[in-house]
mmCIF file as Biopython writes it, N, C-alpha, C and O atoms, coordinates in Angstrom:
data_model
#
loop_
_atom_site.group_PDB
_atom_site.id
_atom_site.type_symbol
_atom_site.label_atom_id
_atom_site.label_alt_id
_atom_site.label_comp_id
_atom_site.label_asym_id
_atom_site.label_entity_id
_atom_site.label_seq_id
_atom_site.pdbx_PDB_ins_code
_atom_site.Cartn_x
_atom_site.Cartn_y
_atom_site.Cartn_z
_atom_site.occupancy
_atom_site.B_iso_or_equiv
_atom_site.auth_seq_id
_atom_site.auth_asym_id
_atom_site.pdbx_PDB_model_num
ATOM 1   N N  . UNK A ? 1  ? 0.829  -1.202 0.000   1.0 0.0 1  A 1 
ATOM 2   C CA . UNK A ? 1  ? 0.000  0.000  0.000   1.0 0.0 1  A 1 
ATOM 3   C C  . UNK A ? 1  ? 0.871  1.264  0.000   1.0 0.0 1  A 1 
ATOM 4   O O  . UNK A ? 1  ? 0.572  2.248  -0.676  1.0 0.0 1  A 1 
ATOM 5   N N  . UNK A ? 2  ? 1.949  1.202  0.776   1.0 0.0 2  A 1 
ATOM 6   C CA . UNK A ? 2  ? 2.846  2.356  0.843   1.0 0.0 2  A 1 
ATOM 7   C C  . UNK A ? 2  ? 3.474  2.636  -0.520  1.0 0.0 2  A 1 
ATOM 8   O O  . UNK A ? 2  ? 3.613  3.793  -0.918  1.0 0.0 2  A 1 
ATOM 9   N N  . UNK A ? 3  ? 3.851  1.581  -1.230  1.0 0.0 3  A 1 
ATOM 10  C CA . UNK A ? 3  ? 4.441  1.732  -2.562  1.0 0.0 3  A 1 
ATOM 11  C C  . UNK A ? 3  ? 3.470  2.428  -3.514  1.0 0.0 3  A 1 
ATOM 12  O O  . UNK A ? 3  ? 3.872  3.317  -4.264  1.0 0.0 3  A 1 
ATOM 13  N N  . UNK A ? 4  ? 2.199  2.032  -3.489  1.0 0.0 4  A 1 
ATOM 14  C CA . UNK A ? 4  ? 1.186  2.648  -4.348  1.0 0.0 4  A 1 
ATOM 15  C C  . UNK A ? 4  ? 0.984  4.117  -3.996  1.0 0.0 4  A 1 
ATOM 16  O O  . UNK A ? 4  ? 0.846  4.959  -4.883  1.0 0.0 4  A 1 
ATOM 17  N N  . UNK A ? 5  ? 0.969  4.424  -2.698  1.0 0.0 5  A 1 
ATOM 18  C CA . UNK A ? 5  ? 0.785  5.806  -2.248  1.0 0.0 5  A 1 
ATOM 19  C C  . UNK A ? 5  ? 1.963  6.671  -2.704  1.0 0.0 5  A 1 
ATOM 20  O O  . UNK A ? 5  ? 1.767  7.793  -3.172  1.0 0.0 5  A 1 
ATOM 21  N N  . UNK A ? 6  ? 3.171  6.154  -2.566  1.0 0.0 6  A 1 
ATOM 22  C CA . UNK A ? 6  ? 4.352  6.912  -2.971  1.0 0.0 6  A 1 
ATOM 23  C C  . UNK A ? 6  ? 4.361  7.138  -4.479  1.0 0.0 6  A 1 
ATOM 24  O O  . UNK A ? 6  ? 4.672  8.240  -4.930  1.0 0.0 6  A 1 
ATOM 25  N N  . UNK A ? 7  ? 4.030  6.129  -5.256  1.0 0.0 7  A 1 
ATOM 26  C CA . UNK A ? 7  ? 3.956  6.282  -6.710  1.0 0.0 7  A 1 
ATOM 27  C C  . UNK A ? 7  ? 2.915  7.321  -7.109  1.0 0.0 7  A 1 
ATOM 28  O O  . UNK A ? 7  ? 3.125  8.087  -8.049  1.0 0.0 7  A 1 
ATOM 29  N N  . UNK A ? 8  ? 1.798  7.347  -6.397  1.0 0.0 8  A 1 
ATOM 30  C CA . UNK A ? 8  ? 0.747  8.322  -6.667  1.0 0.0 8  A 1 
ATOM 31  C C  . UNK A ? 8  ? 1.223  9.742  -6.363  1.0 0.0 8  A 1 
ATOM 32  O O  . UNK A ? 8  ? 0.948  10.670 -7.123  1.0 0.0 8  A 1 
ATOM 33  N N  . UNK A ? 9  ? 1.932  9.905  -5.260  1.0 0.0 9  A 1 
ATOM 34  C CA . UNK A ? 9  ? 2.455  11.226 -4.881  1.0 0.0 9  A 1 
ATOM 35  C C  . UNK A ? 9  ? 3.461  11.705 -5.925  1.0 0.0 9  A 1 
ATOM 36  O O  . UNK A ? 9  ? 3.420  12.859 -6.353  1.0 0.0 9  A 1 
ATOM 37  N N  . UNK A ? 10 ? 4.361  10.815 -6.330  1.0 0.0 10 A 1 
ATOM 38  C CA . UNK A ? 10 ? 5.365  11.180 -7.327  1.0 0.0 10 A 1 
ATOM 39  C C  . UNK A ? 10 ? 4.704  11.569 -8.636  1.0 0.0 10 A 1 
ATOM 40  O O  . UNK A ? 10 ? 5.096  12.558 -9.255  1.0 0.0 10 A 1 
ATOM 41  N N  . UNK A ? 11 ? 3.711  10.809 -9.066  1.0 0.0 11 A 1 
ATOM 42  C CA . UNK A ? 11 ? 3.003  11.118 -10.317 1.0 0.0 11 A 1 
ATOM 43  C C  . UNK A ? 11 ? 2.293  12.465 -10.223 1.0 0.0 11 A 1 
ATOM 44  O O  . UNK A ? 11 ? 2.284  13.228 -11.188 1.0 0.0 11 A 1 
ATOM 45  N N  . UNK A ? 12 ? 1.703  12.759 -9.075  1.0 0.0 12 A 1 
ATOM 46  C CA . UNK A ? 12 ? 1.028  14.045 -8.877  1.0 0.0 12 A 1 
ATOM 47  C C  . UNK A ? 12 ? 2.032  15.192 -8.950  1.0 0.0 12 A 1 
ATOM 48  O O  . UNK A ? 12 ? 1.743  16.229 -9.548  1.0 0.0 12 A 1 
ATOM 49  N N  . UNK A ? 13 ? 3.208  15.017 -8.346  1.0 0.0 13 A 1 
ATOM 50  C CA . UNK A ? 13 ? 4.247  16.047 -8.399  1.0 0.0 13 A 1 
ATOM 51  C C  . UNK A ? 13 ? 4.671  16.273 -9.846  1.0 0.0 13 A 1 
ATOM 52  O O  . UNK A ? 13 ? 4.789  17.417 -10.283 1.0 0.0 13 A 1 
ATOM 53  N N  . UNK A ? 14 ? 4.897  15.204 -10.587 1.0 0.0 14 A 1 
ATOM 54  C CA . UNK A ? 14 ? 5.319  15.319 -11.986 1.0 0.0 14 A 1 
ATOM 55  C C  . UNK A ? 14 ? 4.272  16.057 -12.808 1.0 0.0 14 A 1 
ATOM 56  O O  . UNK A ? 14 ? 4.606  16.971 -13.562 1.0 0.0 14 A 1 
ATOM 57  N N  . UNK A ? 15 ? 3.015  15.670 -12.670 1.0 0.0 15 A 1 
ATOM 58  C CA . UNK A ? 15 ? 1.944  16.312 -13.443 1.0 0.0 15 A 1 
ATOM 59  C C  . UNK A ? 15 ? 1.808  17.795 -13.086 1.0 0.0 15 A 1 
ATOM 60  O O  . UNK A ? 15 ? 1.570  18.621 -13.967 1.0 0.0 15 A 1 
ATOM 61  N N  . UNK A ? 16 ? 1.957  18.133 -11.818 1.0 0.0 16 A 1 
ATOM 62  C CA . UNK A ? 16 ? 1.855  19.531 -11.380 1.0 0.0 16 A 1 
ATOM 63  C C  . UNK A ? 16 ? 3.005  20.352 -11.935 1.0 0.0 16 A 1 
ATOM 64  O O  . UNK A ? 16 ? 2.796  21.465 -12.415 1.0 0.0 16 A 1 
ATOM 65  N N  . UNK A ? 17 ? 4.220  19.815 -11.875 1.0 0.0 17 A 1 
ATOM 66  C CA . UNK A ? 17 ? 5.396  20.520 -12.382 1.0 0.0 17 A 1 
ATOM 67  C C  . UNK A ? 17 ? 5.273  20.738 -13.893 1.0 0.0 17 A 1 
ATOM 68  O O  . UNK A ? 17 ? 5.658  21.793 -14.397 1.0 0.0 17 A 1 
ATOM 69  N N  . UNK A ? 18 ? 4.740  19.752 -14.615 1.0 0.0 18 A 1 
ATOM 70  C CA . UNK A ? 18 ? 4.590  19.877 -16.070 1.0 0.0 18 A 1 
ATOM 71  C C  . UNK A ? 18 ? 3.686  21.044 -16.450 1.0 0.0 18 A 1 
ATOM 72  O O  . UNK A ? 18 ? 3.857  21.628 -17.520 1.0 0.0 18 A 1 
ATOM 73  N N  . UNK A ? 19 ? 2.726  21.397 -15.593 1.0 0.0 19 A 1 
ATOM 74  C CA . UNK A ? 19 ? 1.833  22.517 -15.887 1.0 0.0 19 A 1 
ATOM 75  C C  . UNK A ? 19 ? 2.469  23.864 -15.562 1.0 0.0 19 A 1 
ATOM 76  O O  . UNK A ? 19 ? 1.895  24.907 -15.873 1.0 0.0 19 A 1 
ATOM 77  N N  . UNK A ? 20 ? 3.656  23.856 -14.937 1.0 0.0 20 A 1 
ATOM 78  C CA . UNK A ? 20 ? 4.343  25.100 -14.610 1.0 0.0 20 A 1 
ATOM 79  C C  . UNK A ? 20 ? 4.148  25.537 -13.173 1.0 0.0 20 A 1 
ATOM 80  O O  . UNK A ? 20 ? 4.739  26.529 -12.745 1.0 0.0 20 A 1 
ATOM 81  N N  . UNK A ? 21 ? 3.329  24.817 -12.418 1.0 0.0 21 A 1 
ATOM 82  C CA . UNK A ? 21 ? 3.135  25.147 -11.004 1.0 0.0 21 A 1 
ATOM 83  C C  . UNK A ? 21 ? 4.262  24.543 -10.178 1.0 0.0 21 A 1 
ATOM 84  O O  . UNK A ? 21 ? 4.998  23.680 -10.657 1.0 0.0 21 A 1 
ATOM 85  N N  . UNK A ? 22 ? 4.395  24.999 -8.937  1.0 0.0 22 A 1 
ATOM 86  C CA . UNK A ? 22 ? 5.392  24.409 -8.059  1.0 0.0 22 A 1 
ATOM 87  C C  . UNK A ? 22 ? 4.699  23.615 -6.959  1.0 0.0 22 A 1 
ATOM 88  O O  . UNK A ? 22 ? 3.532  23.852 -6.647  1.0 0.0 22 A 1 
ATOM 89  N N  . UNK A ? 23 ? 5.429  22.673 -6.377  1.0 0.0 23 A 1 
ATOM 90  C CA . UNK A ? 23 ? 4.895  21.830 -5.312  1.0 0.0 23 A 1 
ATOM 91  C C  . UNK A ? 23 ? 5.745  22.072 -4.069  1.0 0.0 23 A 1 
ATOM 92  O O  . UNK A ? 23 ? 6.956  21.853 -4.089  1.0 0.0 23 A 1 
ATOM 93  N N  . UNK A ? 24 ? 5.119  22.517 -3.001  1.0 0.0 24 A 1 
ATOM 94  C CA . UNK A ? 24 ? 5.806  22.779 -1.745  1.0 0.0 24 A 1 
ATOM 95  C C  . UNK A ? 24 ? 5.406  21.710 -0.741  1.0 0.0 24 A 1 
ATOM 96  O O  . UNK A ? 24 ? 4.237  21.605 -0.372  1.0 0.0 24 A 1 
ATOM 97  N N  . UNK A ? 25 ? 6.379  20.915 -0.299  1.0 0.0 25 A 1 
ATOM 98  C CA . UNK A ? 25 ? 6.141  19.914 0.739   1.0 0.0 25 A 1 
ATOM 99  C C  . UNK A ? 25 ? 6.835  20.423 1.995   1.0 0.0 25 A 1 
ATOM 100 O O  . UNK A ? 25 ? 8.062  20.400 2.093   1.0 0.0 25 A 1 
ATOM 101 N N  . UNK A ? 26 ? 6.044  20.880 2.944   1.0 0.0 26 A 1 
ATOM 102 C CA . UNK A ? 26 ? 6.565  21.483 4.159   1.0 0.0 26 A 1 
ATOM 103 C C  . UNK A ? 26 ? 7.525  20.535 4.863   1.0 0.0 26 A 1 
ATOM 104 O O  . UNK A ? 26 ? 7.211  19.368 5.099   1.0 0.0 26 A 1 
ATOM 105 N N  . UNK A ? 27 ? 8.698  21.058 5.191   1.0 0.0 27 A 1 
ATOM 106 C CA . UNK A ? 27 ? 9.713  20.267 5.879   1.0 0.0 27 A 1 
ATOM 107 C C  . UNK A ? 27 ? 10.642 19.529 4.927   1.0 0.0 27 A 1 
ATOM 108 O O  . UNK A ? 27 ? 11.714 19.084 5.337   1.0 0.0 27 A 1 
ATOM 109 N N  . UNK A ? 28 ? 10.252 19.392 3.668   1.0 0.0 28 A 1 
ATOM 110 C CA . UNK A ? 28 ? 11.092 18.696 2.683   1.0 0.0 28 A 1 
ATOM 111 C C  . UNK A ? 28 ? 11.673 19.687 1.679   1.0 0.0 28 A 1 
ATOM 112 O O  . UNK A ? 28 ? 12.892 19.779 1.539   1.0 0.0 28 A 1 
ATOM 113 N N  . UNK A ? 29 ? 10.817 20.426 0.979   1.0 0.0 29 A 1 
ATOM 114 C CA . UNK A ? 29 ? 11.306 21.404 0.019   1.0 0.0 29 A 1 
ATOM 115 C C  . UNK A ? 29 ? 10.299 21.721 -1.059  1.0 0.0 29 A 1 
ATOM 116 O O  . UNK A ? 29 ? 9.117  21.396 -0.944  1.0 0.0 29 A 1 
ATOM 117 N N  . UNK A ? 30 ? 10.785 22.367 -2.118  1.0 0.0 30 A 1 
ATOM 118 C CA . UNK A ? 30 ? 9.944  22.817 -3.216  1.0 0.0 30 A 1 
ATOM 119 C C  . UNK A ? 30 ? 10.436 22.194 -4.517  1.0 0.0 30 A 1 
ATOM 120 O O  . UNK A ? 30 ? 11.627 22.225 -4.824  1.0 0.0 30 A 1 
ATOM 121 N N  . UNK A ? 31 ? 9.505  21.632 -5.269  1.0 0.0 31 A 1 
ATOM 122 C CA . UNK A ? 31 ? 9.778  21.136 -6.610  1.0 0.0 31 A 1 
ATOM 123 C C  . UNK A ? 31 ? 9.219  22.160 -7.584  1.0 0.0 31 A 1 
ATOM 124 O O  . UNK A ? 31 ? 8.078  22.599 -7.435  1.0 0.0 31 A 1 
ATOM 125 N N  . UNK A ? 32 ? 10.017 22.550 -8.592  1.0 0.0 32 A 1 
ATOM 126 C CA . UNK A ? 32 ? 9.531  23.500 -9.584  1.0 0.0 32 A 1 
ATOM 127 C C  . UNK A ? 32 ? 10.230 23.271 -10.908 1.0 0.0 32 A 1 
ATOM 128 O O  . UNK A ? 32 ? 11.177 22.489 -10.997 1.0 0.0 32 A 1 
ATOM 129 N N  . UNK A ? 33 ? 9.755  23.962 -11.942 1.0 0.0 33 A 1 
ATOM 130 C CA . UNK A ? 33 ? 10.316 23.861 -13.281 1.0 0.0 33 A 1 
ATOM 131 C C  . UNK A ? 33 ? 11.162 25.096 -13.533 1.0 0.0 33 A 1 
ATOM 132 O O  . UNK A ? 33 ? 10.730 26.217 -13.261 1.0 0.0 33 A 1 
ATOM 133 N N  . UNK A ? 34 ? 12.366 24.894 -14.051 1.0 0.0 34 A 1 
ATOM 134 C CA . UNK A ? 34 ? 13.278 26.007 -14.312 1.0 0.0 34 A 1 
ATOM 135 C C  . UNK A ? 34 ? 13.581 26.076 -15.802 1.0 0.0 34 A 1 
ATOM 136 O O  . UNK A ? 34 ? 13.828 25.054 -16.443 1.0 0.0 34 A 1 
ATOM 137 N N  . UNK A ? 35 ? 13.559 27.294 -16.351 1.0 0.0 35 A 1 
ATOM 138 C CA . UNK A ? 35 ? 13.924 27.504 -17.747 1.0 0.0 35 A 1 
ATOM 139 C C  . UNK A ? 35 ? 15.441 27.628 -17.848 1.0 0.0 35 A 1 
ATOM 140 O O  . UNK A ? 35 ? 16.051 28.416 -17.125 1.0 0.0 35 A 1 
ATOM 141 N N  . UNK A ? 36 ? 16.043 26.859 -18.734 1.0 0.0 36 A 1 
ATOM 142 C CA . UNK A ? 36 ? 17.474 26.957 -18.983 1.0 0.0 36 A 1 
ATOM 143 C C  . UNK A ? 36 ? 17.656 27.589 -20.358 1.0 0.0 36 A 1 
ATOM 144 O O  . UNK A ? 36 ? 17.052 27.144 -21.333 1.0 0.0 36 A 1 
ATOM 145 N N  . UNK A ? 37 ? 18.481 28.617 -20.436 1.0 0.0 37 A 1 
ATOM 146 C CA . UNK A ? 37 ? 18.706 29.350 -21.677 1.0 0.0 37 A 1 
ATOM 147 C C  . UNK A ? 37 ? 19.583 28.538 -22.631 1.0 0.0 37 A 1 
ATOM 148 O O  . UNK A ? 37 ? 20.343 27.661 -22.220 1.0 0.0 37 A 1 
ATOM 149 N N  . UNK A ? 38 ? 19.452 28.861 -23.907 1.0 0.0 38 A 1 
ATOM 150 C CA . UNK A ? 38 ? 20.318 28.264 -24.912 1.0 0.0 38 A 1 
ATOM 151 C C  . UNK A ? 38 ? 21.745 28.746 -24.638 1.0 0.0 38 A 1 
ATOM 152 O O  . UNK A ? 38 ? 21.958 29.855 -24.149 1.0 0.0 38 A 1 
ATOM 153 N N  . UNK A ? 39 ? 22.725 27.881 -24.968 1.0 0.0 39 A 1 
ATOM 154 C CA . UNK A ? 39 ? 24.108 28.260 -24.699 1.0 0.0 39 A 1 
ATOM 155 C C  . UNK A ? 39 ? 25.031 27.527 -25.661 1.0 0.0 39 A 1 
ATOM 156 O O  . UNK A ? 39 ? 24.633 26.592 -26.356 1.0 0.0 39 A 1 
ATOM 157 N N  . UNK A ? 40 ? 26.259 27.980 -25.675 1.0 0.0 40 A 1 
ATOM 158 C CA . UNK A ? 40 ? 27.296 27.312 -26.446 1.0 0.0 40 A 1 
ATOM 159 C C  . UNK A ? 40 ? 28.102 26.438 -25.489 1.0 0.0 40 A 1 
ATOM 160 O O  . UNK A ? 40 ? 28.428 26.861 -24.381 1.0 0.0 40 A 1 
ATOM 161 N N  . UNK A ? 41 ? 28.419 25.224 -25.919 1.0 0.0 41 A 1 
ATOM 162 C CA . UNK A ? 41 ? 29.208 24.304 -25.114 1.0 0.0 41 A 1 
ATOM 163 C C  . UNK A ? 41 ? 30.332 23.756 -25.972 1.0 0.0 41 A 1 
ATOM 164 O O  . UNK A ? 41 ? 30.388 24.013 -27.174 1.0 0.0 41 A 1 
ATOM 165 N N  . UNK A ? 42 ? 31.223 23.005 -25.355 1.0 0.0 42 A 1 
ATOM 166 C CA . UNK A ? 42 ? 32.345 22.451 -26.075 1.0 0.0 42 A 1 
ATOM 167 C C  . UNK A ? 42 ? 32.376 20.944 -25.903 1.0 0.0 42 A 1 
ATOM 168 O O  . UNK A ? 42 ? 32.275 20.435 -24.787 1.0 0.0 42 A 1 
ATOM 169 N N  . UNK A ? 43 ? 32.515 20.233 -27.016 1.0 0.0 43 A 1 
ATOM 170 C CA . UNK A ? 43 ? 32.647 18.783 -26.982 1.0 0.0 43 A 1 
ATOM 171 C C  . UNK A ? 43 ? 34.026 18.475 -26.400 1.0 0.0 43 A 1 
ATOM 172 O O  . UNK A ? 43 ? 35.031 18.850 -27.003 1.0 0.0 43 A 1 
ATOM 173 N N  . UNK A ? 44 ? 34.107 17.798 -25.236 1.0 0.0 44 A 1 
ATOM 174 C CA . UNK A ? 44 ? 35.408 17.566 -24.603 1.0 0.0 44 A 1 
ATOM 175 C C  . UNK A ? 44 ? 36.324 16.639 -25.408 1.0 0.0 44 A 1 
ATOM 176 O O  . UNK A ? 44 ? 37.546 16.688 -25.264 1.0 0.0 44 A 1 
ATOM 177 N N  . UNK A ? 45 ? 35.738 15.809 -26.240 1.0 0.0 45 A 1 
ATOM 178 C CA . UNK A ? 45 ? 36.532 14.867 -27.032 1.0 0.0 45 A 1 
ATOM 179 C C  . UNK A ? 45 ? 37.212 15.549 -28.218 1.0 0.0 45 A 1 
ATOM 180 O O  . UNK A ? 45 ? 38.392 15.325 -28.487 1.0 0.0 45 A 1 
ATOM 181 N N  . UNK A ? 46 ? 36.448 16.382 -28.918 1.0 0.0 46 A 1 
ATOM 182 C CA . UNK A ? 46 ? 36.968 16.997 -30.141 1.0 0.0 46 A 1 
ATOM 183 C C  . UNK A ? 46 ? 37.314 18.473 -29.974 1.0 0.0 46 A 1 
ATOM 184 O O  . UNK A ? 46 ? 38.041 19.029 -30.797 1.0 0.0 46 A 1 
ATOM 185 N N  . UNK A ? 47 ? 36.808 19.115 -28.926 1.0 0.0 47 A 1 
ATOM 186 C CA . UNK A ? 47 ? 37.041 20.546 -28.731 1.0 0.0 47 A 1 
ATOM 187 C C  . UNK A ? 47 ? 36.135 21.413 -29.576 1.0 0.0 47 A 1 
ATOM 188 O O  . UNK A ? 47 ? 36.241 22.639 -29.549 1.0 0.0 47 A 1 
ATOM 189 N N  . UNK A ? 48 ? 35.241 20.783 -30.330 1.0 0.0 48 A 1 
ATOM 190 C CA . UNK A ? 48 ? 34.329 21.502 -31.215 1.0 0.0 48 A 1 
ATOM 191 C C  . UNK A ? 48 ? 33.235 22.199 -30.407 1.0 0.0 48 A 1 
ATOM 192 O O  . UNK A ? 48 ? 32.704 21.631 -29.453 1.0 0.0 48 A 1 
ATOM 193 N N  . UNK A ? 49 ? 32.899 23.439 -30.797 1.0 0.0 49 A 1 
ATOM 194 C CA . UNK A ? 49 ? 31.801 24.175 -30.157 1.0 0.0 49 A 1 
ATOM 195 C C  . UNK A ? 49 ? 30.470 23.652 -30.692 1.0 0.0 49 A 1 
ATOM 196 O O  . UNK A ? 49 ? 30.313 23.421 -31.891 1.0 0.0 49 A 1 
ATOM 197 N N  . UNK A ? 50 ? 29.520 23.472 -29.781 1.0 0.0 50 A 1 
ATOM 198 C CA . UNK A ? 50 ? 28.188 23.030 -30.180 1.0 0.0 50 A 1 
ATOM 199 C C  . UNK A ? 50 ? 27.151 23.915 -29.510 1.0 0.0 50 A 1 
ATOM 200 O O  . UNK A ? 50 ? 27.392 24.483 -28.445 1.0 0.0 50 A 1 
ATOM 201 N N  . UNK A ? 51 ? 26.006 24.021 -30.143 1.0 0.0 51 A 1 
ATOM 202 C CA . UNK A ? 51 ? 24.916 24.829 -29.607 1.0 0.0 51 A 1 
ATOM 203 C C  . UNK A ? 51 ? 23.974 23.925 -28.814 1.0 0.0 51 A 1 
ATOM 204 O O  . UNK A ? 51 ? 23.502 22.908 -29.322 1.0 0.0 51 A 1 
ATOM 205 N N  . UNK A ? 52 ? 23.705 24.308 -27.563 1.0 0.0 52 A 1 
ATOM 206 C CA . UNK A ? 52 ? 22.774 23.573 -26.711 1.0 0.0 52 A 1 
ATOM 207 C C  . UNK A ? 52 ? 21.479 24.382 -26.666 1.0 0.0 52 A 1 
ATOM 208 O O  . UNK A ? 52 ? 21.490 25.533 -26.230 1.0 0.0 52 A 1 
ATOM 209 N N  . UNK A ? 53 ? 20.364 23.798 -27.109 1.0 0.0 53 A 1 
ATOM 210 C CA . UNK A ? 53 ? 19.107 24.561 -27.157 1.0 0.0 53 A 1 
ATOM 211 C C  . UNK A ? 53 ? 18.535 24.835 -25.757 1.0 0.0 53 A 1 
ATOM 212 O O  . UNK A ? 53 ? 18.887 24.176 -24.778 1.0 0.0 53 A 1 
ATOM 213 N N  . UNK A ? 54 ? 17.652 25.821 -25.701 1.0 0.0 54 A 1 
ATOM 214 C CA . UNK A ? 54 ? 16.953 26.131 -24.447 1.0 0.0 54 A 1 
ATOM 215 C C  . UNK A ? 54 ? 16.063 24.955 -24.079 1.0 0.0 54 A 1 
ATOM 216 O O  . UNK A ? 54 ? 15.569 24.238 -24.949 1.0 0.0 54 A 1 
ATOM 217 N N  . UNK A ? 55 ? 15.865 24.765 -22.774 1.0 0.0 55 A 1 
ATOM 218 C CA . UNK A ? 55 ? 15.008 23.670 -22.315 1.0 0.0 55 A 1 
ATOM 219 C C  . UNK A ? 55 ? 14.460 23.983 -20.935 1.0 0.0 55 A 1 
ATOM 220 O O  . UNK A ? 55 ? 14.880 24.940 -20.285 1.0 0.0 55 A 1 
ATOM 221 N N  . UNK A ? 56 ? 13.529 23.171 -20.507 1.0 0.0 56 A 1 
ATOM 222 C CA . UNK A ? 56 ? 12.973 23.266 -19.159 1.0 0.0 56 A 1 
ATOM 223 C C  . UNK A ? 56 ? 13.483 22.067 -18.377 1.0 0.0 56 A 1 
ATOM 224 O O  . UNK A ? 56 ? 13.570 20.961 -18.911 1.0 0.0 56 A 1 
ATOM 225 N N  . UNK A ? 57 ? 13.821 22.290 -17.100 1.0 0.0 57 A 1 
ATOM 226 C CA . UNK A ? 57 ? 14.358 21.211 -16.278 1.0 0.0 57 A 1 
ATOM 227 C C  . UNK A ? 57 ? 13.749 21.285 -14.886 1.0 0.0 57 A 1 
ATOM 228 O O  . UNK A ? 57 ? 13.510 22.379 -14.376 1.0 0.0 57 A 1 
ATOM 229 N N  . UNK A ? 58 ? 13.494 20.132 -14.259 1.0 0.0 58 A 1 
ATOM 230 C CA . UNK A ? 58 ? 12.974 20.146 -12.890 1.0 0.0 58 A 1 
ATOM 231 C C  . UNK A ? 58 ? 14.060 20.605 -11.926 1.0 0.0 58 A 1 
ATOM 232 O O  . UNK A ? 58 ? 15.248 20.366 -12.146 1.0 0.0 58 A 1 
ATOM 233 N N  . UNK A ? 59 ? 13.633 21.266 -10.855 1.0 0.0 59 A 1 
ATOM 234 C CA . UNK A ? 59 ? 14.565 21.740 -9.836  1.0 0.0 59 A 1 
ATOM 235 C C  . UNK A ? 59 ? 13.960 21.476 -8.466  1.0 0.0 59 A 1 
ATOM 236 O O  . UNK A ? 59 ? 12.752 21.611 -8.273  1.0 0.0 59 A 1 
ATOM 237 N N  . UNK A ? 60 ? 14.810 21.097 -7.520  1.0 0.0 60 A 1 
ATOM 238 C CA . UNK A ? 60 ? 14.375 20.864 -6.145  1.0 0.0 60 A 1 
ATOM 239 C C  . UNK A ? 60 ? 15.137 21.799 -5.229  1.0 0.0 60 A 1 
ATOM 240 O O  . UNK A ? 60 ? 16.367 21.842 -5.261  1.0 0.0 60 A 1 
ATOM 241 N N  . UNK A ? 61 ? 14.411 22.550 -4.409  1.0 0.0 61 A 1 
ATOM 242 C CA . UNK A ? 61 ? 15.007 23.437 -3.417  1.0 0.0 61 A 1 
ATOM 243 C C  . UNK A ? 61 ? 14.701 22.863 -2.035  1.0 0.0 61 A 1 
ATOM 244 O O  . UNK A ? 61 ? 13.557 22.934 -1.588  1.0 0.0 61 A 1 
ATOM 245 N N  . UNK A ? 62 ? 15.694 22.298 -1.350  1.0 0.0 62 A 1 
ATOM 246 C CA . UNK A ? 62 ? 15.421 21.687 -0.048  1.0 0.0 62 A 1 
ATOM 247 C C  . UNK A ? 62 ? 15.053 22.727 1.007   1.0 0.0 62 A 1 
ATOM 248 O O  . UNK A ? 62 ? 15.529 23.862 0.977   1.0 0.0 62 A 1 
ATOM 249 N N  . UNK A ? 63 ? 14.202 22.318 1.932   1.0 0.0 63 A 1 
ATOM 250 C CA . UNK A ? 63 ? 13.796 23.185 3.042   1.0 0.0 63 A 1 
ATOM 251 C C  . UNK A ? 63 ? 14.966 23.335 4.012   1.0 0.0 63 A 1 
ATOM 252 O O  . UNK A ? 63 ? 15.847 22.476 4.060   1.0 0.0 63 A 1 
ATOM 253 N N  . UNK A ? 64 ? 14.979 24.403 4.771   1.0 0.0 64 A 1 
ATOM 254 C CA . UNK A ? 64 ? 16.064 24.688 5.709   1.0 0.0 64 A 1 
ATOM 255 C C  . UNK A ? 64 ? 16.249 23.537 6.701   1.0 0.0 64 A 1 
ATOM 256 O O  . UNK A ? 64 ? 17.376 23.107 6.947   1.0 0.0 64 A 1 
ATOM 257 N N  . UNK A ? 65 ? 15.146 23.035 7.271   1.0 0.0 65 A 1 
ATOM 258 C CA . UNK A ? 65 ? 15.226 21.938 8.237   1.0 0.0 65 A 1 
ATOM 259 C C  . UNK A ? 65 ? 15.824 20.685 7.605   1.0 0.0 65 A 1 
ATOM 260 O O  . UNK A ? 65 ? 16.601 19.975 8.245   1.0 0.0 65 A 1 
ATOM 261 N N  . UNK A ? 66 ? 15.469 20.413 6.364   1.0 0.0 66 A 1 
ATOM 262 C CA . UNK A ? 66 ? 15.977 19.240 5.654   1.0 0.0 66 A 1 
ATOM 263 C C  . UNK A ? 66 ? 17.477 19.365 5.435   1.0 0.0 66 A 1 
ATOM 264 O O  . UNK A ? 66 ? 18.216 18.408 5.663   1.0 0.0 66 A 1 
ATOM 265 N N  . UNK A ? 67 ? 17.935 20.534 4.995   1.0 0.0 67 A 1 
ATOM 266 C CA . UNK A ? 67 ? 19.364 20.751 4.764   1.0 0.0 67 A 1 
ATOM 267 C C  . UNK A ? 67 ? 20.156 20.599 6.058   1.0 0.0 67 A 1 
ATOM 268 O O  . UNK A ? 67 ? 21.226 19.990 6.064   1.0 0.0 67 A 1 
ATOM 269 N N  . UNK A ? 68 ? 19.638 21.148 7.147   1.0 0.0 68 A 1 
ATOM 270 C CA . UNK A ? 68 ? 20.338 21.058 8.423   1.0 0.0 68 A 1 
ATOM 271 C C  . UNK A ? 68 ? 20.393 19.627 8.952   1.0 0.0 68 A 1 
ATOM 272 O O  . UNK A ? 68 ? 21.375 19.231 9.579   1.0 0.0 68 A 1 
ATOM 273 N N  . UNK A ? 69 ? 19.341 18.854 8.698   1.0 0.0 69 A 1 
ATOM 274 C CA . UNK A ? 69 ? 19.277 17.479 9.191   1.0 0.0 69 A 1 
ATOM 275 C C  . UNK A ? 69 ? 20.289 16.568 8.501   1.0 0.0 69 A 1 
ATOM 276 O O  . UNK A ? 69 ? 20.746 15.594 9.100   1.0 0.0 69 A 1 
ATOM 277 N N  . UNK A ? 70 ? 20.644 16.865 7.263   1.0 0.0 70 A 1 
ATOM 278 C CA . UNK A ? 70 ? 21.549 15.980 6.537   1.0 0.0 70 A 1 
ATOM 279 C C  . UNK A ? 70 ? 22.993 16.479 6.499   1.0 0.0 70 A 1 
ATOM 280 O O  . UNK A ? 70 ? 23.821 15.889 5.805   1.0 0.0 70 A 1 
ATOM 281 N N  . UNK A ? 71 ? 23.309 17.532 7.215   1.0 0.0 71 A 1 
ATOM 282 C CA . UNK A ? 71 ? 24.678 18.046 7.263   1.0 0.0 71 A 1 
ATOM 283 C C  . UNK A ? 71 ? 25.607 17.030 7.860   1.0 0.0 71 A 1 
ATOM 284 O O  . UNK A ? 71 ? 26.805 17.287 7.982   1.0 0.0 71 A 1 
#
């Protein structure tokens, strides 16, 4: 039962983040979507410059209590 509940919570977080909203779990942190700008990067093997397109990426900001607990 716990496994099903956890999977449901994770799926709800994913669906909420996909819509652009953030999810705040008190005592744990905030899940949100971050826009990453397009940039130039370098292929470490060949040294060739490549263009990396803009994208959206999930981000987690831990709560203060959570960060202090795992120090």
